[in-house]
C-alpha positions as CSV (number, residue, x, y, z in Angstrom):
1,M,0.3,0.0,-0.4
2,A,3.3,1.8,-0.5
3,R,2.7,2.7,-3.4
4,V,-0.7,4.0,-3.2
5,L,-0.1,6.2,-0.4
6,T,2.8,7.6,-2.3
7,A,0.7,7.9,-5.2
8,A,-2.0,9.7,-3.4
9,E,0.0,12.1,-1.6
10,A,1.4,12.9,-5.4
11,L,-1.8,14.2,-6.3
12,F,-2.9,15.9,-3.1
13,A,0.1,18.0,-3.4
14,D,0.5,19.1,-7.3
15,T,-3.9,20.6,-7.2
16,D,-5.3,23.7,-5.8
17,T,-8.8,21.8,-5.3
18,P,-8.0,19.2,-2.9
19,G,-11.8,18.3,-3.8
20,S,-11.0,17.5,-7.1
21,V,-9.0,14.9,-6.7
22,T,-11.5,11.3,-6.7
23,M,-10.4,8.2,-5.1
24,D,-10.9,6.9,-9.5
25,A,-7.4,9.3,-9.8
26,I,-5.7,7.4,-7.2
27,A,-6.3,4.1,-8.7
28,T,-5.3,5.1,-11.5
29,A,-2.2,6.6,-11.0
30,A,-1.3,3.9,-8.1
31,G,-2.1,1.6,-11.0
32,I,-3.9,-0.2,-9.0
33,G,-8.1,-1.2,-8.9
34,K,-10.3,1.3,-7.5
35,G,-12.7,-1.2,-5.8
36,T,-8.8,-2.7,-4.0
37,L,-8.4,1.0,-2.9
38,F,-12.0,1.7,-0.4
39,R,-11.1,-2.6,0.2
40,A,-7.8,-1.4,1.8
41,F,-9.1,2.8,3.5
42,G,-12.7,2.3,2.8
43,S,-13.5,5.9,2.1
44,R,-11.3,8.6,0.5
45,D,-10.8,10.3,3.8
46,G,-9.3,6.9,5.5
47,L,-6.7,6.9,2.8
48,L,-6.0,10.3,4.1
49,D,-5.8,10.0,7.4
50,A,-3.4,6.7,6.2
51,L,-1.2,9.3,4.5
52,S,-1.6,12.1,7.6
53,D,-1.1,9.9,10.4
54,A,2.2,7.7,8.9
55,K,3.2,11.4,8.7
56,F,2.1,12.1,12.3
57,T,3.7,9.1,13.6
58,P,7.2,11.4,14.6
59,V,5.0,13.8,16.7
60,R,2.8,11.1,18.5
61,Q,6.1,9.8,19.2
62,A,7.6,12.0,20.7
63,A,4.5,13.3,22.9
64,E,4.6,9.8,23.7
65,G,7.7,9.1,25.6
66,R,10.2,11.3,27.8
67,Q,12.2,13.5,25.8
68,P,11.9,17.1,26.4
69,P,10.1,19.2,25.1
70,L,7.6,17.6,23.4
71,G,7.4,14.2,26.4
72,S,6.9,14.1,30.2
73,D,10.0,14.8,31.2
74,A,9.8,18.4,29.8
75,P,7.6,20.9,31.9
76,T,3.9,20.9,31.7
77,R,3.5,24.3,30.4
78,E,6.5,24.1,27.7
79,R,4.9,21.0,27.3
80,I,2.1,22.9,25.6
81,I,3.9,25.3,24.1
82,A,6.3,22.0,21.9
83,F,3.0,20.0,21.4
84,L,1.0,23.4,19.5
85,D,4.5,23.8,18.2
86,A,4.8,20.2,16.7
87,V,1.2,20.6,15.6
88,L,1.5,23.9,13.4
89,T,4.8,22.9,11.9
90,F,3.2,20.0,10.6
91,K,0.6,21.0,9.1
92,L,2.7,23.9,7.9
93,N,5.2,20.8,6.1
94,N,1.8,19.0,5.2
95,R,-0.6,21.7,3.9
96,H,-1.8,19.9,0.9
97,L,-2.7,16.8,3.1
98,I,-4.3,19.0,5.7
99,R,-6.5,20.8,3.2
100,A,-8.0,17.9,2.3
101,R,-9.1,17.0,5.0
102,E,-10.1,19.5,7.1
103,V,-11.3,22.0,4.6
104,T,-13.2,18.9,2.1
105,S,-14.2,16.1,4.4
106,T,-16.7,16.3,7.0
107,G,-15.8,14.6,10.6
108,A,-12.3,16.2,10.4
109,L,-12.6,16.6,14.6
110,R,-13.5,13.1,14.6
111,T,-10.5,11.5,13.5
112,E,-8.8,8.9,15.2
113,R,-5.4,11.1,15.6
114,Y,-7.2,15.0,16.2
115,L,-9.7,13.4,19.7
116,W,-5.9,12.4,20.6
117,M,-4.7,15.7,20.2
118,Q,-8.0,17.3,22.0
119,D,-6.7,14.2,25.0
120,T,-3.5,14.7,25.2
121,L,-3.4,19.1,25.4
122,R,-6.7,18.5,27.6
123,T,-5.0,16.4,29.7
124,L,-1.6,19.3,30.0
125,I,-3.8,21.8,30.6
126,A,-5.4,19.9,32.9
127,D,-2.8,19.3,34.4
128,A,-1.0,23.2,34.4
129,M,-3.8,24.1,35.1
130,P,-5.6,22.5,38.5
131,A,-8.5,25.0,39.5
132,A,-9.6,24.4,36.0
133,T,-12.2,21.7,35.6
134,G,-13.0,19.0,33.0
135,G,-14.7,20.9,30.7
136,D,-12.6,23.5,30.7
137,A,-9.4,22.0,30.5
138,G,-11.1,20.2,27.2
139,Y,-12.9,23.0,26.2
140,T,-9.4,24.9,25.9
141,A,-8.1,22.5,23.8
142,H,-10.6,22.9,21.9
143,A,-10.0,26.9,21.2
144,L,-6.0,26.0,21.0
145,L,-6.2,23.1,17.9
146,A,-8.8,25.4,16.4
147,A,-6.6,28.6,16.5
148,I,-4.5,25.9,14.2
149,H,-6.8,25.1,11.8
150,I,-5.3,24.8,8.0
151,D,-8.7,27.3,7.1
152,L,-6.9,29.7,9.6
153,V,-3.2,29.4,8.9
154,E,-3.1,29.8,5.1
155,E,-5.6,32.7,5.3
156,L,-2.6,34.0,7.7
157,L,0.5,33.0,4.9
158,A,-2.0,34.1,2.4
159,S,-1.7,37.8,3.9
160,G,2.2,37.6,4.1
161,R,2.8,36.4,7.1
162,T,5.6,33.7,6.9
163,P,5.4,30.3,8.7
164,E,7.8,31.2,11.9
165,Q,6.0,34.2,12.2
166,I,2.2,31.9,12.3
167,R,4.2,29.9,14.9
168,H,5.6,32.6,16.7
169,S,2.5,34.4,17.4
170,Q,0.6,30.9,18.1
171,A,2.9,29.9,21.1
172,A,1.9,33.5,22.5
173,F,-1.2,33.1,22.2
174,A,-1.3,29.6,23.8
175,R,1.1,31.7,26.5
176,A,-1.5,33.6,27.4
177,V,-4.1,31.2,27.2
178,I,-2.6,28.8,29.9
179,T,-1.3,31.7,31.5
180,V,-4.7,32.9,32.2
181,T,-6.6,31.2,36.2
182,P,-9.9,30.1,35.6
183,R,-11.6,30.9,38.0
């Protein structure tokens, strides 16, 4: 299936309209039948999730490990900043895939990866802000992840912001959010 993922990534990277990339086109580019493609991935969203999950694995492994800045040996507040920066950097480096999943597909907030990111961030926020209720920590996690949705990232890039400027602003925003003490 590596050939399928390579073909799909190339097709998404070569278009400005990710919604135009069909399973037929992916199957043809990979040299397999469309039925084989659907059996392997279930749907276009399933294929996109498999492709981006494979690329996201190093971020997840770092966050689940101990090594700073993402791992458990780092101070919690700095882990939050590093985690959000790693997710934003992943999105910046894989815009073609993220745009295809977050903009043209449905259920992006219900993917296993998003649920893992939100739960990881919620846990870190609850640890960093003990006065926060579980609901407050969960909402804050969703809000911080929404601030790096690909639509906003691409709008900022289109307005002339550099990836480094976006990363700096995102970190400042996250620091401000996690500094505020809940009531």
